[in-house]
C-alpha positions as CSV (number, residue, x, y, z in Angstrom):
1,M,0.0,0.0,0.0
2,T,1.4,3.3,-1.0
3,P,0.0,6.7,0.0
4,T,-0.5,7.5,-3.7
5,S,-3.1,4.8,-3.9
6,L,-5.4,7.0,-1.8
7,T,-6.3,9.3,-4.6
8,S,-10.1,9.2,-4.7
9,A,-10.7,10.6,-1.2
10,K,-12.6,13.9,-1.5
11,A,-10.8,16.8,0.1
12,G,-13.9,18.6,1.2
13,N,-13.0,22.1,2.5
14,R,-9.4,21.2,3.2
15,P,-6.7,23.0,1.2
16,A,-4.9,21.0,-1.5
17,R,-1.7,19.4,-0.4
18,S,1.6,19.3,-2.3
19,N,2.5,15.8,-3.4
20,T,6.2,16.2,-2.6
21,A,6.6,13.7,0.3
22,K,10.0,12.0,0.2
23,A,11.3,8.9,1.9
24,G,12.8,9.9,5.3
25,Q,11.1,13.3,5.3
26,R,10.9,14.7,8.8
27,I,7.7,16.3,10.0
28,S,6.8,17.8,13.3
29,V,3.4,17.1,14.9
30,S,2.0,18.3,18.2
31,L,0.0,15.5,19.8
32,T,-2.8,16.1,22.3
33,G,-2.3,14.7,25.8
34,R,-4.4,11.7,25.0
35,A,-2.8,11.0,21.7
36,A,0.7,11.3,23.2
37,E,-0.2,9.0,26.1
38,T,-1.7,6.4,23.8
39,T,1.4,6.6,21.6
40,R,3.6,6.1,24.7
41,Q,1.5,3.2,26.0
42,L,1.4,1.4,22.7
43,G,5.2,1.9,22.3
44,D,5.8,0.4,25.8
45,L,3.4,-2.5,25.2
46,L,4.8,-3.4,21.7
47,E,8.4,-2.3,22.4
48,L,8.3,0.2,19.6
49,T,9.5,3.8,19.3
50,D,7.0,6.6,19.1
51,G,7.8,7.1,15.4
52,E,7.2,3.4,14.7
53,V,3.9,3.5,16.5
54,I,2.8,6.4,14.3
55,R,4.1,4.9,11.1
56,R,2.2,1.7,11.8
57,A,-1.0,3.7,12.7
58,L,-0.7,5.6,9.4
59,S,-0.2,2.3,7.4
60,L,-3.3,0.8,9.1
61,L,-5.4,3.9,8.3
62,A,-4.2,4.0,4.7
63,A,-5.1,0.3,4.3
64,V,-8.6,0.8,5.8
65,V,-9.3,3.9,3.7
66,A,-8.2,2.1,0.5
67,E,-10.5,-0.9,1.3
68,E,-13.4,1.4,2.1
69,E,-12.9,3.1,-1.3
70,V,-13.6,-0.2,-3.1
71,G,-16.6,-1.0,-0.9
72,S,-15.1,-3.1,1.9
73,T,-16.0,-2.6,5.5
74,L,-14.0,-3.2,8.7
75,A,-15.6,-5.1,11.5
76,F,-14.5,-6.8,14.7
77,R,-16.1,-10.0,16.1
78,T,-16.3,-9.6,19.9
79,A,-15.5,-12.3,22.4
80,S,-19.3,-12.9,22.7
81,G,-19.6,-13.5,18.9
82,E,-21.2,-10.2,18.0
83,V,-20.0,-8.4,14.9
84,E,-19.3,-4.6,15.3
85,R,-18.8,-2.6,12.2
86,I,-16.1,0.1,12.5
87,R,-16.8,3.4,10.7
88,W,-13.6,5.5,10.1
89,R,-15.3,8.2,8.1
90,T,-18.8,9.4,8.0
91,A,-18.7,10.8,4.5
92,L,-16.3,11.2,1.6
């Protein structure tokens, strides 16, 4: 999965982005307290760096969005056997 495969998502009111991302490009992001804590907890649990946690989260989100674009849905089967559909986006 490459980020360029996510081309049909509608931008809505967001400004257009430059498609100049390069491998190894550094970006700076300020995380909310909750997001920073979740990143730290996942890193500790999985023995990953914060950067790797974020890279994996982005890869997962990209895969889910690409599947939704072709009509797939994401669902979890609970321990009790119930199926819960996960909705990542309400509208495109």
